[in-house]
C-alpha positions in Angstrom: 14.6 132.5 62.1 11.6 130.6 60.6 8.3 131.4 62.3 5.7 128.7 62.7 2.8 128.9 60.3 0.3 129.1 63.2 2.1 132.2 64.6 2.1 133.9 61.2 -1.6 133.1 60.7 -2.5 134.3 64.2 -0.5 137.6 63.7 -2.1 138.1 60.3 -5.6 137.7 61.8 -4.9 140.1 64.6 -3.7 142.7 62.2 -6.6 142.2 59.9 -9.1 142.5 62.8 -7.3 145.5 64.2 -7.2 147.3 60.8 -10.8 146.6 60.2 -11.9 147.9 63.6 -9.6 150.9 63.3 -11.1 151.7 59.9 -14.6 151.6 61.4 -13.7 153.8 64.4 -12.0 156.3 62.0 -15.1 156.5 59.9 -17.2 157.3 62.9 -14.9 160.0 64.3 -14.4 161.7 60.9 -18.2 161.9 60.7 -18.5 163.3 64.2 -15.7 165.8 63.5 -17.2 166.9 60.1 -20.7 167.4 61.6 -19.5 169.3 64.7 -16.9 171.5 63.1 -18.9 172.7 60.1 -17.5 173.4 56.6 -15.2 176.3 57.4 -13.5 174.8 60.5 -13.4 171.3 59.0 -11.8 172.6 55.9 -9.1 174.4 58.0 -8.5 171.3 60.0 -8.2 169.1 56.9 -5.9 171.6 55.3 -3.6 171.5 58.3 -3.8 167.7 58.6 -2.9 167.4 54.9 0.1 169.6 55.2 1.3 167.7 58.3 0.7 164.4 56.7 3.3 165.2 54.0 6.0 165.2 56.7 4.7 162.2 58.7 6.6 159.5 56.7 9.8 161.2 57.5 9.3 161.7 61.2 10.9 158.4 62.1 13.5 158.4 59.3 12.8 154.6 59.0 14.0 153.9 62.5 11.0 151.7 63.2 11.7 149.5 60.2 15.3 149.2 61.3 14.0 148.3 64.8 12.0 145.5 63.3 14.9 144.3 61.2 17.5 144.2 63.9 15.4 143.4 67.0 13.6 140.5 65.3 17.0 139.0 64.7 18.6 139.9 68.0 16.2 140.4 70.9 19.0 140.7 73.4 19.9 144.1 72.1 16.3 145.3 71.8 16.8 148.1 74.4 19.6 149.6 72.3 17.6 149.4 69.1 14.5 150.9 70.8 16.6 153.7 72.2 17.9 154.6 68.8 14.4 154.5 67.3 13.1 156.8 70.1 16.0 159.3 69.8 15.8 159.4 66.0 12.0 159.9 66.1 12.2 162.7 68.7 15.0 164.5 66.8 13.5 164.1 63.4 9.9 164.8 64.6 10.9 167.9 66.4 12.8 169.2 63.4 9.8 168.5 61.2 7.4 170.3 63.6 9.5 173.4 63.2 9.6 173.0 59.4 5.9 172.5 59.1 5.3 175.6 61.2 7.6 177.6 58.9 6.0 176.2 55.7 2.5 176.8 57.0 3.1 180.5 56.9 3.3 180.3 53.1 1.2 177.2 52.3 -1.9 177.8 54.3 -4.3 180.8 54.4 -3.6 183.4 57.0 -6.9 182.7 58.6 -5.6 179.4 59.9 -4.1 179.9 63.3 -0.5 178.8 64.0 -1.8 177.1 67.2 -3.8 174.7 65.1 -0.8 173.9 62.9 1.4 173.4 66.0 -1.1 171.2 67.8 -1.6 168.9 64.8 2.1 168.8 64.0 3.0 167.9 67.6 0.3 165.2 67.7 1.1 163.6 64.3 4.9 164.2 64.0 5.8 163.3 67.6 3.0 161.5 69.4 1.8 159.4 66.4 5.3 158.7 65.4 6.2 157.4 68.8 3.0 155.2 68.7 4.1 154.0 65.3 7.6 152.9 66.5 6.0 151.3 69.5 3.8 149.1 67.3 6.8 148.3 65.2 8.6 147.2 68.4 5.7 144.8 69.0 6.1 143.5 65.4 9.8 142.9 66.0 8.9 140.8 69.1 6.1 138.8 67.3 3.4 140.1 69.5 1.2 141.7 66.8 -1.9 141.5 68.9 -0.5 144.5 70.8 0.1 146.3 67.5 -3.5 145.8 66.6 -4.7 146.8 70.1 -2.6 150.0 70.2 -3.8 151.0 66.7 -7.5 150.5 67.7 -6.9 152.3 71.0 -5.3 155.3 69.3 -8.3 155.7 66.9 -10.7 155.1 69.8 -9.2 157.9 71.9 -9.7 160.2 68.9 -13.3 159.1 68.7 -13.9 159.7 72.4 -12.2 163.1 72.1 -14.4 164.0 69.1 -17.6 162.9 70.9 -16.6 164.7 74.1 -15.8 167.9 72.2 -19.1 167.7 70.2 -21.1 167.2 73.4 -19.4 170.0 75.3 -19.2 172.5 72.4 -21.9 172.1 69.8 -19.9 174.0 67.3 -16.2 173.7 68.2 -13.5 175.4 66.3 -10.7 173.7 64.4 -8.2 174.9 67.1 -10.3 173.2 69.8 -10.3 170.0 67.8 -6.6 170.3 67.2 -6.0 170.5 71.0 -8.1 167.3 71.5 
């Protein structure tokens, strides 16, 4: 199916604006986090986030890309494709949460609490992966303004959480940030 040039242009502009705004919001919340957590807690959080980020690309097993491929061609069966993507993400993401928890025992210092690893793993491997396939569903249906909006809102909620945590706890721990 050939898409009109105006639709492609509009979608590209939405994604460009969304990515730019998201980048700005992320820069602010990383600054807030770094300043409020301090060196030790920020280092622990970044170490955990780095470990979890190794598994993030595998949390959906490509189901979001298959959703785009098939649903963009056949919108009538979108619910079936969406259901497969959700089920795959929940199963793979859950498996990876367990794997990250197991690997963290060997890969991270013993001073980093398992609660921190668990909260970041659940957030990024399940919640973020579900958000990712949701944005891919919007892509499949050519409503990329929703993809941009969801991405900005996701980063904005992290910023609000970081600011709230910094206001309520002047020196929060990495575990408290992990919960947020």
